[in-house]
C-alpha positions, 0 to 999 in steps of 0.5 A: 524472226530473228534479227542479226546484230547490225539491222538497227544501225543498216536500217538508220543509214538508210533513213538517212538516205532517204531523207536526203532524197525526201529533201531533193523532193522538198527542193523542188517543191520549194522552186515551184513555190518560188514560180507560183508564188502568186497563186494560192491554190497552187501552193496549197496543192503543192504542199498536200501533194508534197505531204502524201508523197512523204507520207507514202515514201516513210509507209513503203520505207517502213514495210520495205526495211522494217517488216512494217513497224515504226521505229523512232531512230528510223523518222529521226534519221530522215529529219537528220538528213534532211534538216542537215541538207536543208542548212548547208546546201538549202541556201546554195540552191535557193540562190541558184533557183532565184537566177 
């Protein structure tokens, strides 16, 4: 199996997109946590569902684009895009959710 020269940068850019998708799921989770803030068990269930969903997304991504091999730049790309959105759009979305 021979990889082309732009394989790794392409996978990194796709992982940036998947990181943005994961952040959107987190944003929905954060809104639901705000709505159910008095119900401890609902919050625990939401957190577990979020972790399982993110694990499935990362697993399928590594199978589909990376031949099943986990690579650190894939996880770093997802983290970079999710954290960038968190510290830029995250504050705006929190204000919109509260209103």
